[in-house]
C-alpha positions, 0 to 999 in steps of 0.5 A: 500500500505504501508503495502505491502512495509513494508512486501517486505522490511522485506523479502529483509532484511531477504534475505540479512542477510541470504546471509551474514551469508552463508559462508559455501562455500569458496570464492577464496578471501583471507580475505573474511569472512567464516565459520570454518565448510566450507570444504577446497577445491582445486583451481588452484593448491592451497588449500583454507580453512577457518582460524579458528583463523580469520574466514577468507579465507586463502590459502596454495600453494602446492609444488606438487598437491592439493589433493581433499578429495575424493582422499586423504587417510584421506578424507580431502583436503590437499597439497602433495609434489608430483603430484597426479599420484604418490601417488596412493596406489599400483601403481608400482614404482622404489625405486631408482627414486621415490621421496618420498611424504608427504600428511598431516600426510601420507607418500607415499614411494616405498616399494618392487616395489609398492607405500605404504601409511603410517600414518606419523605424522609430515611427511617431505621429507628427500631425494629421496624415504625417508620421516621422521616422528615424534613420535605421541603424542597419547594415546594407544587407538583407531586406535593406537591399531589395529593390521595390521593398517599402521604405521611407526617405527619413529612415532609409540609410542609403546603400552602396553595393559592391557591384557599383550600384546605389540604393535610395528610397524614392516614392516609398520604394527602395530604388536601384541606381545601377551606374554609380561611380565612386559611390559614397553613402552619406546617411539618411537616404543620401548617396553621392556618385558620378555617372559615366562621362557619356551619360546624360543630356547635352543641356545641363543648365537648370530648368524644368521638364514637362513630360506628357507621355501617351500610350496609344493603340488607336488604329481603326478601319479595315487595314489596322492603320492610323486614320482620322480618329487616331490621328486627331487624338494625337493632335488633341493631346500633344504628347511629348512622348508617344508610345505607339502600337500598330504603327502603320499608315496607308495614306503615305509614309511613317514620316508623313504620319508623324508630320500630320499627327504630331508635327514636323519637329518631332522625331520617331523610331519604328520597329520591325514587323507587320504591326510594329511598335514605335516611339515619337517624341519632340526631344532628340533620339540619341539611341534606338533599337528593338529587342526580340520578343520571346512570344510574338513574331510580327513585332518586338519590344521597341526602345529609344533613349531620348535626350531630355534636358538635364543630366539624365535621359529617358529610356522609353519602350513601346510594347504590344504584348501577346494576348494569351502569353503576356505574362511570359514576356514580362520577365525577359523584358525586364531583364533587357531593360535592367541590362540596358539601364545599367549603362547610364541609369536613365529614367525608364517608361514603358507603355502600350497594349499589354493585353492584360485582362486584370492588373495582377500579372503586371503587379507581380512581374514588373513591380521591382522596377516600376510602380504598378500599385495605382491609382490608375488613369481613368476617364471623366466617369472614373472608368479605367478600362481601355479596351473597346468595351471599357471593361479591361485594363489592356493599356498602360504607362508605367514609370520607374520609381525614380521617375514616378516620384515626379508624377503630377496631375494631368491638366488639359484645358479646364479639366484636371486628372489626378492620376492621368487620363483614359481618353474616351471621346464619347464621354470627354467634355468639353471636346474643345479642350482636345480639338480636333478630336470628335465625339465619336472618334473612340467609337470609330469602326474597328477602333482598337483601344482608348489611349492612356496619358500621364504627366511628369514634371521635374526640375534639374 
């Protein structure tokens, strides 16, 4: 009998010890013993955690909401200065009324009408929709050197890499500058470097560049060529750079078409193929070529280096991607652009008919170099579809992150378009703003798509 009593007593003792040692689940009682491995949790609006110094339960009172790990940007339970329903990436917001929010080392702010979550070391709310960050004491490695990852100029250190490239934070994205000679990081998002002697425009005086960029697959009629409706759209918009698809003209030469639609002072480059792509610009073209598409045989990826005023040029690429295999073209295209850009670190714009049924594939394939996040150009009724039925976003104008930061609202006559314009002549008013465009031009026989127009303005 005594033997069984001793065994029972030993089992009870083991159970008591094991219960005393199991502190991985926090009790909501300050000062109670806990394990430093116990995950923080939310309870009654407060953040409860195990203090690693005392190994006892502690809590933090949240001024906004306590955000559980499953909903937090960095997957750790944390306090926010705002209610949880205001810190969801991508939800619509008003910059004048959005409060600006901090979640540990993440800032939530309203950018172009949508909430954006940004890495922010030492985040503090300064004012309405304004947060401040501190310079992050980190080495240039890991996530700090991934182009396209979110950042803030205040907290990003600026990095010089062994391959000669430099990284800075532009428009909330880590942006790579490939041609950087004698790179020196000076801290707080600043790097100093020189470009090769042959890079940059010939005019290096100070000034302002207004850059209106238009992508247009606006052929009509039975010959898949430019006729009155598409020509009038070029005349009415007066772009500085046009990325043209199906660059054909049955009434004369391509030079005749450019003179009529744009002006005799404009320069152009037309690629190869039956329905070739092309680039037309009021600025000098100093280099041009075409990269072979891995999917299409009647057109390639047509490019030109445009001599902008100031120290940096523009690499423009005109595209007409496959209807069914556009996704498979994007990776090889991006590789070509990056290889070309390494020479002089030009601004980059790509545009044209991507034949995309939705925006997802562009976001997943091209976001390392281009801002694909929107908001997107739309017509006066807010519709952003560009195909004939206006239901699908076939056509794009995408800018590299360093050019994207200079985007400005597009002003045409009495109208202002904050995110650019999808031109549909059947809904545009007043047509006098874009004369000689006629009301039914966008509905012409066999009209391909609606053109997309964006505006960029920068000083040098």
